[in-house]
C-alpha positions, 0 to 999 in steps of 0.5 A: 526470566533469561536463559542462555543455551550454548552448544558444545559439539555434535548435538550437545548444548549446556543450558544456564539459567539466572540460579547459575545452574547448568543443564546438559541436554543432547541427541541420541545417537541416531540422530547425531548426538552422543546420548550424554545428557536428557532430549529436550522434550525430556526436560520439559516434562521433568520441569512439569514434574519439578514444578508440581511436585514442589508445590505439592509438597509444599501445600502437604507441609502447609496442611501438617501431612507432609509425605513419607516419599513422593513422586510424580509419574508423567505419560505423555504423548506426543505427534507422530509427525514433526514437530513430535510436539506433547499432545497430552500429559497425564500426571500421577502422584504418589505421597506415601503417608498422606491422606488422599484428600490432602493429596488430591486437594494439593495436587489440584491447587497446583495445577489449577493456580501454582504451577508455572510450567503448567500454566505456560504448557496450557497457555498460549504462547507468543514466539519472536525470533531474531537471529544474529551471524 
């Protein structure tokens, strides 16, 4: 997969992925941004919620127990010093109209087997960097 993130001005960036959808990011005013979009770390957690949420809803539908309403609440603890990386993540799944056991099983399957974002966050990643003038 390849994405491109382009600087626009200040701390505003727009990311574009293979799906063709653009995502705006910006910094807070106190660090020089205009606060016109979410921060990158927010998007990381939103991506986690979207990935696992899609898994869970799909699994619940296959169990023939589709939720009336569904959402994922995510709380994250960050390190106090730079780079202020995310150290702990807690997910709360809420599914109205679904037996609790089905919801637990779907959430477990998402975390253990299907959610590529969760697996990427818990994996040891290797990075390579190249800079062009």
